[in-house]
C-alpha positions, 0 to 999 in steps of 0.5 A: 500500500502507498505509504502516503495513505497510511495515516488515512487508513489508520484513521479509518481503522480507528473508527472500526476499532474504537468508535462507540458509534459503531456499537453503542446505538448512535447509528440510525441502523441496528447498533453493534455490540461488544460481546464474547462468543465461544469459538465453536459458534464462529465460522469464516464468512464468504464476504471476508475479503481475505481468501489467499494466506488466510490460514497463514497464522505462524506470526500470530501464534506467539502473541495470542498464546502469550497475550490473548486476543487484543483486537476483537473479531468483527462478526454478524449473526447467521443461522449457524451462529456467527460469521466472521467479517474481519479477523479470519487469521485470528480465528484460524490462530485460535483453532490451532491453539484449541488443539492444545487445550480449551480456549476462552470465549473470544471478544467480538463486535457484533454488527447488523445482519444482512448489510453485505456492503458494510461487511465488505467495507469493514473486512477490507478496512481491517485487512488492507493494513495487515498482511497484504492481500493478493490481487484476487482478494482485492478484486473480488472485494472491490467487484462486489462493492461495484456490483452494489452500485459503488463507483470507483471513486467511492471505493477508493475514498472508502479505503484510502487507496487510489482510483488507479489501484481500484481500476487495476483490481477491477481489470482482473474481471477480464481474466477467465476462471482457469487463469485466475485459479492457476494464479491462486495456486501460484502457477502464474506470476503476477506480471503475467496476470497483469499483462493478460488483463489486456487480452481478449477472452479468445486470446486468454483461452489460446494462451491457457491452451499453450500454458497447459500443453506438454511443452508449456510454451506459453509466452511470458513477459515482453514475449507475451506483449508481442504475442498479444499485439502482433509483435508491435506494442506501440505506446500512445506517447510515440504518436506525432498526430492528434490522438483524437484522429485515431479511431480504433481502440486504445489499450490501457495497461492499468499496471504501468504508465503506457497505453497502446494502439490496438491497430498498428496499420492505422497508427502507421498511416497517421504517423506517416502523414505526420512525418510527411508534414514535418518533413515538408515543414523542415524544407520550407524552413530552409534546410538543404535536405530532409532525409527520411531513414528506413523504419528501424534503422539505427542512428550511429551518432558517431557516423555523423557530424554537426553542420549548421543549416546555413553550411548545408546541414541536413535533417535526418528523421529516424523512426523505431519499429514501435513508432518513436520518431526523432528529428536529428537537425543539422547533420551530414554523414562523415563522408559528406562532411569530408567531401564538403571540406575537400571541395572547400580546400580545392575550390571544386564545385559541388555536384548533386547526386542524381536521383537516377542510377546509371541503369535507369538513365540507360533504360529511359534513354533507350526507350525515349530513343526508340520512340523518337526514331520511330516517329521520325518515320512519319516526318521525311521532310525532317529526316531529309534536313536532318540527314544534311545536318549529319553530313555537314556536322557529323555525329558520333555515329555518322560514318554511317553506322546503325545505333546498336541500342546496347543494354547493360542487362538482359532485363533492359534488353528484353524490355526495349526489344519487345517494346511496341516502338521497336516492333513497329520499327522492325516491321519497317526495316523488313519492308525496306529490305524488300524495297531494295530487293535484298530479301528480308535480311534473315539469310544475310551473312551479317551479324544482324539485319540492320539496313545501315551496317555496324562498324564491325560489319563493314565489308561483309554487306552488299556492295554500294553499286548493288544498293545504288542499282536497287535505288535507281529502280525506286521513285523519289517517294520510295527513296525518301522513305529509305533515306528516312529509315536510314536516318532513323536507324543511325540516330544516336541515342542518349543525346540532346537530339532525342530531346529536340526531336521529341519536342518537335514531334510533340511526342507522347510516350503513352502511345508507345510505352507503358511502365513495365516490371523492369522500370519499377525494378530500376526505381531506387530513390524513395523520395521520387517514388513517394512523389509518384505515389502522390501522382497516381494514388493521391497526396493523402496516400503518399503521406500515409505511406511515406515511411513504408519501404520502396517495395511497398510504395511501388506496389501501390503504384502498380496496383493503381495502374492495374485497376486493383486500387483506385487511381487519381490519374488515368493513363499515368506517365512518369515525369522522366518520360515527358518531353522535355524530361522532368525530375521529381526532386527539384534540387537534383542535378 
């Protein structure tokens, strides 16, 4: 019991022990009387709040044997004599002593019959200051009073305890009987019982089954909390958002200081939204960058250096797996700080890290090239002028040589080769072979069937005189068609010319390309991915999943594009595929 409440409890006990008002007739109800009763006329009462340790009397025997009963028992009449409301341990001590000889009549205060609430109050007031009762005794006493209409505040005031203690004991009402009985037999620890007060009856029955199994592998302690809350018991104190926005139940641990969120998915949506808003606030406050680290990543402080905002310092946001968010303001990684110091010494300009990997740049460049050169086929007048420009100024390919469209991986090569634009381009190539009277190119000795030879193929193709003879048989329109194709096949990829032609043709990549698995596999930058989520699924969804992994966020995009989730935009096209190409990060190089 709280030591600060001891004077109050003593005052209550003094009323029961000494106040004549309780047995001299000053009360409006039937007065109590002090008398002496034979031991065999006394029986323990069912309303006595002490059940466990009621017969543990070893500490009382020497005193009673030497001095007798100094404190009267509190009793009330029943059909068999008298039942003991308070003084059960003294009674049991007397029964032990009676085995050695006769016992004198026992001093007793007789109270009115039939008032269970008053009897329980008297019993609890007697016992709360003596040998501590276990939680079950206190629960049953408080629960009986509560059933008779007493409020938690009333019960706490009556017995000089806190409302928190009353709530803790009443929480045991949630425990199923087999677990309560096992606790009374000391088979279950108090801390386990307290955690189980937060479990549903279904969970308790499942836990009890594990406890009674041959392996006895029921979880205990923190493992029990993990078992109840699915491995993530998230304290309410970790929330950045307004608790009023959380619509699911909050689980209160009456035996500790924390309360827990019952729905971790809802918590993370609200928490992610709050983190996204905080990140935006930092950016608006002028920080160079705000880096959101993966959930659960450890913050090794020794690997970072303090750098002021005006010197390029960043904000790093860390989040534990149970939702605790920390904002580390004014830091750079040790490598970034060293690079900044070296640049200051050498005077080299700072280079921003690109949001696109080299593989992604190649993927995008080849797809854009494929579409632009195919659309060039519809603009022979442009091709003619373009050919003249190549002849005058030259290019990296104007030897003349076909663009090889080399890819660094099989995935990118397959994506580009099977693209709609390249299939259309290949069909035109076959037609040109036929126009020139050279077959379809399949039985050619060259390493591939391009019209324009590759550098390694020079000398292995047909002679220029044969090609010239074939062209002489064609009208101007057919020759222009061949020229246009030759220009398109020799158009160099990954150059500003692709951008210029796309703008000239008002190229819309949607007509030729759709995001495929390789595109999403090559996406790496989380901030750019989250911006794509905002475009496809909406700002609210993007904020709610800002802390999610890149894999999860990309799955949201693909679900929207596949019709599984509602999309905010029809026929979506990433900014990288626009003409001119755009970035998702304004500060990116």
